[in-house]
Backbone bond lengths (Angstrom), bond angles and torsions (degrees), N, CA, C in turn:
res aa  C-N    CA-C-N  psi(-1)  N-CA   C-N-CA  omega(-1)  CA-C   N-CA-C  phi
1 M - - - 1.457 - - 1.527 111.05 -
2 V 1.351 116.55 -48.08 1.462 120.59 -179.40 1.526 109.94 -64.22
3 G 1.341 116.55 -41.93 1.463 120.68 178.63 1.517 111.79 -60.20
4 W 1.317 116.46 -41.08 1.460 120.86 179.07 1.527 110.47 -64.51
5 L 1.349 116.82 -42.15 1.469 121.08 178.90 1.522 111.10 -64.63
6 C 1.336 116.34 -43.29 1.469 119.87 178.77 1.521 110.64 -63.23
7 R 1.326 116.56 -43.10 1.461 120.26 179.56 1.528 109.94 -62.67
8 G 1.334 117.18 -43.75 1.462 120.70 178.16 1.514 111.91 -61.04
9 F 1.329 116.41 -41.40 1.466 121.75 177.38 1.531 110.32 -62.71
10 L 1.323 116.99 -47.65 1.461 120.88 -177.37 1.524 112.48 -68.71
11 E 1.329 117.45 -29.46 1.470 120.19 177.25 1.530 111.57 -71.50
12 K 1.331 117.35 -20.48 1.470 121.69 -176.44 1.527 112.36 -109.43
13 T 1.328 118.00 21.48 1.466 119.53 -175.41 1.519 112.76 -60.79
14 N 1.331 117.50 -34.99 1.473 118.38 -179.82 1.526 111.02 -61.52
15 L 1.309 117.68 -43.72 1.464 121.80 179.09 1.532 111.09 -66.78
16 I 1.318 116.75 -40.70 1.466 121.08 -179.86 1.524 110.75 -65.05
17 V 1.328 117.55 -45.97 1.465 121.15 -178.94 1.529 110.69 -65.73
18 I 1.321 117.83 -42.50 1.469 121.06 178.51 1.528 110.24 -61.84
19 T 1.325 117.02 -43.33 1.467 120.79 179.45 1.525 111.19 -63.65
20 L 1.326 117.06 -47.00 1.466 120.35 179.49 1.528 111.54 -61.83
21 A 1.326 116.95 -42.44 1.469 120.31 179.35 1.523 110.62 -63.56
22 S 1.318 117.26 -42.35 1.468 120.96 179.35 1.522 111.39 -63.77
23 V 1.318 116.67 -44.52 1.466 120.98 178.48 1.525 110.01 -62.17
24 F 1.311 117.03 -40.83 1.455 121.32 -179.41 1.526 111.17 -64.66
25 V 1.334 117.47 -40.84 1.472 120.73 176.93 1.525 109.80 -62.73
26 L 1.320 117.05 -46.35 1.464 120.55 -178.98 1.526 111.98 -66.19
27 Y 1.321 117.57 -37.33 1.467 120.93 -179.17 1.530 111.31 -69.13
28 T 1.331 116.97 -47.86 1.467 119.94 -174.63 1.520 112.83 -82.60
29 R 1.324 116.81 -28.63 1.469 121.82 -172.98 1.527 109.95 52.94
30 S 1.311 115.17 37.75 1.458 122.91 -176.64 1.522 110.48 -98.27
31 T 1.327 116.18 129.64 1.463 119.33 175.57 1.523 110.23 -67.21
32 G 1.326 117.06 -30.12 1.463 120.26 177.65 1.516 112.01 -65.08
33 V 1.317 116.59 -41.23 1.465 120.60 177.82 1.531 109.55 -68.85
34 A 1.323 116.89 -41.84 1.469 120.17 177.59 1.526 110.29 -61.00
35 Y 1.328 117.04 -41.80 1.467 121.21 178.04 1.531 110.31 -62.05
36 C 1.327 116.95 -41.85 1.463 121.07 177.63 1.525 110.47 -58.31
37 V 1.313 117.02 -44.20 1.469 121.17 -179.40 1.532 110.69 -67.17
38 V 1.328 116.94 -40.85 1.472 120.15 176.44 1.531 109.51 -61.49
39 G 1.333 116.82 -39.69 1.463 120.49 176.29 1.517 112.07 -61.36
40 A 1.331 117.00 -38.67 1.465 121.15 178.25 1.525 111.00 -65.30
41 V 1.323 116.08 -39.56 1.472 119.99 177.20 1.529 109.33 -64.11
42 G 1.332 116.57 -43.45 1.462 120.44 177.24 1.517 111.89 -60.98
43 C 1.320 116.52 -40.11 1.462 121.45 177.05 1.526 110.34 -60.68
44 S 1.314 115.84 -49.11 1.463 121.27 -178.38 1.530 111.88 -61.64
45 L 1.331 116.12 -46.44 1.471 119.60 -178.90 1.524 111.75 -65.57
46 S 1.332 117.15 -39.52 1.463 119.18 -179.45 1.529 111.26 -69.89
47 V 1.330 117.45 -32.55 1.466 120.15 175.19 1.524 109.81 -66.05
48 K 1.325 116.49 -42.24 1.470 119.62 178.89 1.528 110.92 -61.39
49 L 1.319 117.01 -37.82 1.465 120.86 175.39 1.529 109.72 -64.77
50 G 1.327 116.29 -43.19 1.464 120.29 177.88 1.516 112.55 -59.86
51 K 1.324 117.26 -37.66 1.464 121.05 177.83 1.524 111.39 -60.43
52 K 1.338 115.90 -39.13 1.468 119.63 -179.13 1.524 111.47 -69.71
53 I 1.327 116.14 -26.84 1.461 120.25 178.29 1.529 110.42 -81.03
54 I 1.330 117.20 -45.77 1.471 122.10 -176.63 1.528 111.29 -73.63
55 R 1.321 116.86 -42.16 1.466 123.89 175.45 1.536 114.21 58.94
56 Q 1.318 116.75 38.13 1.463 120.21 177.34 1.524 109.24 -87.62
57 P 1.328 117.77 128.89 1.466 119.46 -177.97 1.526 112.35 -69.02
58 R 1.305 113.73 161.59 1.461 121.26 173.80 1.528 108.32 -75.51
59 P 1.339 116.81 172.45 1.476 119.30 177.07 1.528 111.09 -59.74
60 S 1.312 114.86 162.62 1.462 120.67 178.81 1.518 110.23 -55.30
61 Y 1.316 114.36 156.02 1.462 121.59 -178.93 1.525 110.72 -59.67
62 I 1.329 115.74 137.16 1.466 122.50 175.75 1.527 107.45 -111.63
63 P 1.345 118.43 125.06 1.468 120.26 179.59 1.529 111.39 -55.38
64 G 1.319 115.39 139.40 1.452 121.04 179.99 1.518 113.33 89.71
65 R 1.311 116.97 -4.74 1.461 120.54 179.40 1.526 108.17 -118.70
66 Q 1.309 115.54 134.96 1.457 120.30 179.23 1.529 109.14 -67.07
67 R 1.299 116.82 132.46 1.469 122.15 -178.78 1.520 109.33 -71.56
68 E 1.338 116.01 128.73 1.458 120.61 178.05 1.521 108.70 -90.54
69 V 1.319 115.90 143.62 1.457 120.25 -175.39 1.525 113.02 -97.91
70 S 1.319 118.02 -7.23 1.460 120.14 179.78 1.527 110.15 -86.43
71 Y 1.311 115.53 167.85 1.457 121.06 178.27 1.518 110.53 -78.74
72 G 1.341 116.33 165.94 1.453 120.52 -172.59 1.514 116.95 -108.56
73 M 1.332 118.91 -15.90 1.465 121.04 -173.56 1.499 110.94 -110.06
74 P 1.330 118.36 123.50 1.461 128.82 -10.20 1.523 110.88 -84.72
75 S 1.302 116.65 169.57 1.465 122.02 -179.82 1.527 110.38 -72.79
76 T 1.325 116.28 121.27 1.466 121.05 179.12 1.527 110.93 -66.96
77 H 1.334 117.40 -43.43 1.467 120.23 178.48 1.532 110.41 -58.46
78 S 1.325 116.24 -45.66 1.465 120.30 -178.37 1.521 111.37 -64.59
79 A 1.323 116.85 -42.44 1.465 120.22 179.27 1.522 110.79 -64.16
80 S 1.320 116.79 -45.78 1.467 120.67 -176.74 1.521 112.12 -66.07
81 I 1.329 117.43 -44.26 1.466 119.06 -178.14 1.523 110.61 -72.95
82 A 1.335 117.81 -32.87 1.471 120.15 174.87 1.523 109.79 -66.46
83 Y 1.337 116.30 -37.01 1.464 120.44 175.69 1.529 109.68 -59.15
84 F 1.329 116.89 -53.51 1.467 120.46 -178.50 1.532 111.34 -58.72
85 A 1.318 117.59 -47.64 1.468 120.65 -177.61 1.526 110.94 -61.76
86 T 1.324 117.05 -42.61 1.464 121.02 -179.80 1.514 111.14 -67.84
87 Y 1.332 116.68 -45.00 1.465 119.96 -178.55 1.532 110.57 -64.96
88 I 1.315 117.45 -39.94 1.467 121.04 177.63 1.526 110.05 -62.51
89 L 1.329 116.96 -45.45 1.460 120.66 179.43 1.531 111.02 -61.03
90 L 1.335 117.11 -48.83 1.470 120.58 179.47 1.527 111.42 -60.85
91 S 1.324 116.66 -41.00 1.468 120.75 179.96 1.521 111.58 -64.01
92 C 1.321 116.32 -43.56 1.467 119.77 -178.75 1.527 111.89 -68.27
93 I 1.308 117.36 -27.95 1.464 120.64 179.11 1.527 111.51 -81.81
94 H 1.341 117.22 -42.84 1.465 120.63 -166.42 1.525 116.67 -109.26
95 L 1.316 119.07 -21.52 1.464 119.91 -174.03 1.526 111.51 -100.78
96 P 1.339 116.49 154.85 1.467 118.61 174.26 1.530 110.09 -67.63
97 I 1.310 115.70 152.86 1.468 120.55 179.62 1.525 108.45 -74.04
98 H 1.313 115.81 133.47 1.464 121.61 -179.15 1.531 109.41 -64.42
99 P 1.342 117.43 144.17 1.470 120.80 -178.94 1.534 115.01 -58.81
100 S 1.316 118.10 -18.63 1.465 119.49 179.32 1.534 111.93 -75.05
101 F 1.329 117.44 -5.68 1.467 122.26 177.97 1.520 110.27 -120.54
102 R 1.331 114.94 152.58 1.463 119.42 174.92 1.520 108.75 -72.62
103 P 1.326 116.32 132.31 1.464 117.44 176.13 1.527 110.06 -68.30
104 G 1.297 115.91 148.43 1.454 119.26 177.08 1.508 113.00 147.03
105 F 1.295 113.60 -178.19 1.454 123.02 -175.65 1.531 111.90 -59.28
106 I 1.325 117.09 -43.65 1.471 121.26 -177.34 1.524 111.06 -61.01
107 S 1.317 117.82 -42.04 1.464 121.20 -179.02 1.521 112.00 -66.82
108 R 1.296 117.14 -22.59 1.465 121.46 178.77 1.529 112.52 -91.44
109 V 1.328 117.25 -31.65 1.462 121.04 -171.87 1.530 113.19 -100.11
110 L 1.318 118.03 -39.12 1.462 120.82 -174.75 1.536 113.49 -62.13
111 P 1.341 120.10 -48.53 1.472 118.16 -178.01 1.535 114.30 -56.59
112 P 1.349 119.84 -50.79 1.465 116.79 178.35 1.530 113.14 -69.74
113 S 1.333 117.16 -27.20 1.469 120.03 178.00 1.526 111.63 -66.33
114 L 1.315 117.11 -26.55 1.467 121.53 175.36 1.524 111.20 -89.61
115 A 1.327 116.80 -43.37 1.467 121.27 -173.21 1.526 113.07 -68.37
116 L 1.320 117.76 -41.56 1.467 119.66 -175.16 1.531 113.30 -66.55
117 P 1.345 120.00 -49.98 1.471 117.99 177.50 1.531 112.83 -65.19
118 W 1.335 116.30 -35.09 1.461 119.39 178.04 1.524 109.80 -63.88
119 A 1.323 117.12 -40.72 1.464 120.93 178.45 1.526 110.62 -62.64
120 V 1.317 117.10 -44.04 1.467 120.60 179.00 1.525 110.10 -60.52
121 M 1.333 117.13 -43.66 1.460 121.09 -179.86 1.536 110.82 -62.44
122 I 1.319 117.04 -43.54 1.465 120.37 -179.70 1.521 110.72 -65.04
123 V 1.323 116.90 -44.57 1.467 120.57 179.90 1.529 110.16 -59.93
124 M 1.314 116.85 -48.08 1.465 120.05 -179.35 1.525 111.55 -64.65
125 S 1.325 116.51 -34.77 1.466 119.72 -178.80 1.519 112.10 -65.26
126 R 1.318 117.99 -26.53 1.467 120.31 179.86 1.526 110.52 -62.94
127 V 1.335 116.39 -33.06 1.469 121.09 176.13 1.523 109.64 -81.17
128 W 1.337 117.35 -46.69 1.467 121.38 -179.17 1.521 111.73 -56.44
129 L 1.340 116.13 -38.19 1.466 120.53 -178.10 1.528 112.34 -83.37
130 G 1.321 117.21 -2.58 1.459 121.37 175.84 1.516 115.17 82.52
131 H 1.323 118.34 14.11 1.461 120.93 -178.85 1.524 112.92 -82.64
132 H 1.340 117.30 -27.73 1.464 121.82 -174.71 1.518 110.95 -146.06
133 T 1.330 114.72 165.09 1.462 121.82 170.47 1.530 107.98 -92.10
134 W 1.341 116.06 167.28 1.464 119.46 177.28 1.523 110.80 -61.12
135 R 1.310 117.02 -39.18 1.467 120.21 179.52 1.533 110.56 -61.19
136 Q 1.320 117.15 -41.03 1.469 121.12 -179.71 1.526 111.80 -66.46
137 V 1.343 117.70 -40.09 1.464 118.65 179.55 1.523 111.33 -73.08
138 F 1.335 118.02 -36.84 1.467 119.41 177.67 1.521 110.84 -65.53
139 A 1.326 117.28 -38.92 1.469 120.01 175.97 1.528 109.92 -61.73
140 G 1.333 116.49 -41.63 1.459 120.33 177.47 1.514 112.43 -63.16
141 V 1.333 117.06 -42.50 1.469 120.87 179.16 1.525 110.17 -62.00
142 F 1.322 117.32 -48.80 1.470 119.93 -179.41 1.521 111.13 -61.07
143 Y 1.317 116.29 -40.06 1.464 119.89 178.17 1.530 110.45 -63.40
144 G 1.331 116.88 -47.33 1.462 121.11 -178.99 1.516 113.03 -62.22
145 V 1.331 117.30 -41.17 1.466 121.17 178.19 1.527 109.88 -64.05
146 G 1.331 116.81 -44.76 1.465 120.44 178.96 1.518 112.53 -63.96
147 W 1.325 116.25 -42.20 1.467 120.86 179.09 1.531 110.45 -63.66
148 A 1.324 116.72 -41.21 1.469 120.85 178.56 1.525 110.80 -63.97
149 A 1.325 117.05 -42.89 1.467 120.53 179.26 1.528 110.36 -62.16
150 L 1.331 116.66 -41.36 1.467 120.96 178.38 1.527 110.88 -64.72
151 C 1.314 117.40 -49.32 1.470 121.05 -179.98 1.522 111.28 -61.84
152 F 1.322 116.75 -40.62 1.463 120.38 179.75 1.528 110.38 -64.98
153 K 1.320 116.89 -41.28 1.470 121.09 178.62 1.524 110.30 -62.18
154 I 1.321 117.57 -44.01 1.473 121.39 178.00 1.529 109.83 -60.81
155 W 1.337 116.78 -43.23 1.467 120.99 -179.50 1.528 110.84 -62.28
156 T 1.318 117.41 -45.62 1.465 120.64 -174.57 1.524 113.25 -80.64
157 M 1.318 117.84 -10.36 1.467 119.84 178.96 1.524 112.55 -92.35
158 G 1.311 118.23 15.32 1.453 120.12 174.09 1.510 115.63 137.94
159 L 1.309 117.41 -25.24 1.460 119.02 179.48 1.528 110.38 -64.28
160 N 1.332 116.78 -28.69 1.466 120.24 178.29 1.528 111.72 -64.02
161 D 1.330 117.79 -31.86 1.466 120.34 177.63 1.527 110.82 -65.94
162 L 1.332 116.00 -42.05 1.472 119.73 175.80 1.528 110.48 -64.51
163 G 1.324 116.10 -40.36 1.461 120.57 178.44 1.513 112.21 -62.36
164 K 1.319 116.29 -40.57 1.466 121.08 179.05 1.528 110.45 -63.38
165 E 1.331 116.45 -43.18 1.469 120.47 178.28 1.525 110.97 -63.98
166 A 1.319 116.74 -43.68 1.467 120.56 179.07 1.524 110.66 -62.79
167 E 1.320 116.57 -41.55 1.465 120.67 179.83 1.527 111.15 -64.46
168 Q 1.323 116.69 -42.40 1.467 120.25 178.17 1.523 110.76 -64.08
169 A 1.329 116.59 -40.83 1.463 120.14 178.90 1.526 110.88 -64.68
170 L 1.321 116.66 -42.74 1.470 120.06 178.85 1.522 111.47 -65.15
171 N 1.319 116.56 -41.92 1.467 120.26 -177.91 1.520 112.88 -72.35
172 S 1.332 117.38 -25.70 1.465 119.18 178.57 1.524 111.72 -93.15
173 N 1.327 116.55 -2.02 1.464 123.27 179.62 1.524 113.42 62.09
174 T 1.332 118.22 20.62 1.467 119.92 179.50 1.525 111.68 -68.92
175 L 1.305 116.97 -22.16 1.463 118.91 178.49 1.526 111.96 -71.23
176 W 1.309 116.38 -24.16 1.463 120.55 -173.21 1.521 113.07 -98.67
177 Q 1.331 117.99 1.00 1.464 120.38 -177.46 1.505 111.27 -98.44
């Protein structure tokens, strides 16, 4: 029973991560969080483009699993979750805590403490569930980490100042007057 529940959870990670990210954007109303999510979408789309260029097949068919028709290299799930885990870690280390959260140790430690092990579990599950090879998931992880580092660098080199201004304008309703 537990194995079936875990498998069902791991098969739906894309839906779960998208839902959590959307809820987080709506809860915080943070341009930084919205930018992080846009970066994740960019990561996912660019990986899908890379798959069409590389054209490496997925692992052989496993009985009881529906055959996927897309290519496997690199793993989109692995890239996207590695992106989120890396961006969350970098944000908790280097960025100020958003006003929608209490400042303190928990706000800095809890998010990466949850995101990093969850990311590892999702990455490993892609192989366990027969969707990818280890090489495909490692390529996805490296891509996601690199994409997160690039997006974070762009954010901290000035885009965050524009985001802060936009957030203040939205919160003060000056755009709507």
